[in-house]
C-alpha positions, 0 to 999 in steps of 0.5 A: 105098146107105143108107135107111130103112124102115118099121115096125109091129106091135101090142104086148100088155100082157104084152110091154110088161113086157119094156122097162118099167124094167128122076120117073124117076132118070137111069140115070147110072153112079156111080164106085164109087171116089167112094162110100165104103162099108164092108163090115162083117160085121154092122149097127149092132146086128144080127149074121147070127143076130139079123137071121135071128131077127128075120125068123123071129119076124115070120114073114118079112121085111120087118121093122122091127127096133129095139134096146132097148140103142140106145133106152136110150143115146139116151134117157140122152143126151137126159136129160142135156142141159145145162140151168139150171133143169129139163129136160123131154125130149119124143119127137117120136112121129111119128118112130117111133109104136109103142106099145111105143117110147112105153111105154119113153120113158115108163119113162124119164121122157120126155114126148110131142110129138104133131103131130095129134089122132090121135097125142093119142089114140094115146098117151093110149091107149098109157098116157101120162097126157095132162099128159105130152103137148104138142100142136103141130099144122098142123091143130087138131082139132074136139076140141082143148078135150077135150084141153086139159080132159084136161090136154093142153098145146096150143101154138097154131101160128097166129093162127087157132088162137090165136083158136079157143082164145081164143074157146072159153075167153074170160075163164077164164084158159086156160093156152096155149103159143104156137109162134113161127116165129122167121124162121130155120131149119135144114136140111140140104138147102138152103145158106141158113138162110132158103131153102126146104128140105123140112127146114127148118121155120123162116123165110119159106119155112116155114108152121109157127108164128106169124111173129115180127113178129106177136108183136113187133108186139103182134098176139099179145099184143093176142089174148091180152089180148082173151080173157084168156088165159095164155101158159105156154110159147113154142115154136120149131122150126127144122128138122134142121140141124146148126149149133150156132151157128144153134141157140144164136142161136135159143134166145136169140131164143126167150127174147126172146118169153118176156120178152113174156109174164109168165106163161111158165114153160117155154121149148120149143126143139124138136128136129131134132138131126142123127144122122149115119147114115153114115160122116163125117156129123156127129151133133149134140153135145148137150152142145155145143150145150146149155151155152151155151143153159143160160147163156142161161136164167140170164142170162134169170133175172137180167134178168127175175126168171123161172127157166124150165123147158127143153123139147126135143123130139128125134124122130130123135135118140132113135130113128134108129140104133136101128132097122133095116129088115131085108129079103131079097134076092128077085131079082137082075138085070143090064143091060148096056153102058156104062150098065148096072147090077147091081140088087139087088131088095128084099121091101121099098121105098119102101112101107116106106122113103120117106126116099130117095124123099122127101129123096134120103137115103142109109142104111147097108146091110149084106148078110148071108148068108140062113143067118143064120150069121156063118161064112157071111159072105163077103169078095167085093164088087160095085157094085149099085144097090138098089131096092125091089119096087114097080112105081114109077120112084122106088123106089130105095134108092141115090140119088146122094149130093147128086144124088137123081135120079141112080142110084148104085152102092155097094159091098156084099158080093156077094149072092145071092138069099135073102140078108139086107139091113139098113138101118140108121139106119131107126128115125126117120121110116120105120115111121111115114112110108111109102107102106105098102099101094102096090101093095097090099103089107101093112104090115111088122111091127115086133120089138124086140131086147132086151139079151139079144138076144131078139126081141120082136114089137111089131107083127104084119104086117098082113093083105091083107084089112086093106088093103081092109076099109073099102072099101065097094061102092055098091049098085045103082050097077053 
């Protein structure tokens, strides 16, 4: 099985110094031989000892664990993205919005891509300078002008957003960005780059951005002229596919939109760089896709006399493999007969890891001894289905690859109640995207594992009282 996780914990100022520069699934039994699963003695970055230390530091499991060393590796890779005339890397903070993570990337010179006004506030509170934040949002906040006046860069993602910004700053020469839907997308769950996919955010089936025809037919330029706006940035983002050819073609198309507006100084090509979580899955080669893009920027400069800054917005690439969900196996049950299974029940689930339920995603899983002692790692394996702790049919951690409505058995190290289960590849879209508080389960804590393997708590476990603290009983109604 594989899946992701959710992580949460609060960071004190003292701790921040530690990292500043220095439906119902079908019960179909899957042939174990059809699912290749390694049985390692440790996870991507957690040994039995460090996994146990994460649990102990957080006061129990489940807990999200992040590796400072892995964060550094991915940050350095993104900062080395090929470019012709300068590069700004923006972390898509929705992937993992913990204050500690934001502060670490800030220390590396990485800026922020926010997806809501609330994320802007959260980033500013974490100490990110407003001028280092770019907002591309489906819902333009009512206080957008305050953000712009603070220095936050806003990409208008629809005609109505462009109109609202224009009306507020009418005739003032306000600088804006424009997000364009280039007409194609890329997503790992659709056969076509234009059909619907939950991971495809470009093309006619996507609501993200201003449709490209409205840029080319003069609609957008007319609005810009009407209000005296100054377009300084063009932005596109096509999804989480991994086809370099599609990405490069969209980059060239995006540059064609930049040519329409003489004030454009930056071209933002979004993110969506795929990370292979499991064996055999490809990981985007940033140098491979970036080289031709840098050449396209040079060609643009030769043709238009403008040297554009490149912006990219990785989320998954920066944090996916730097995070893991550490859980405890709290029960083990069997059903019998031809369709029977052995189930491992976790003390976590869709409350912490939503990607399997939402996308049919699989994550690498490692079973470690509950003792936290490498000497106790066994060699016996068994085929199991891994499920969460929610009273919910969709709380499945091992969906069938390519057929998420079916259960899959995965060969894992034979586990006992009390053993540790680690889901790697859970640094992105797990803690920040979960069903926390379903069944009233509190939000899980988060820890950061330093290069010295010391564990730092970066979000404490939510207390039950915090789950319902905002509820109010109407007086005199009952």
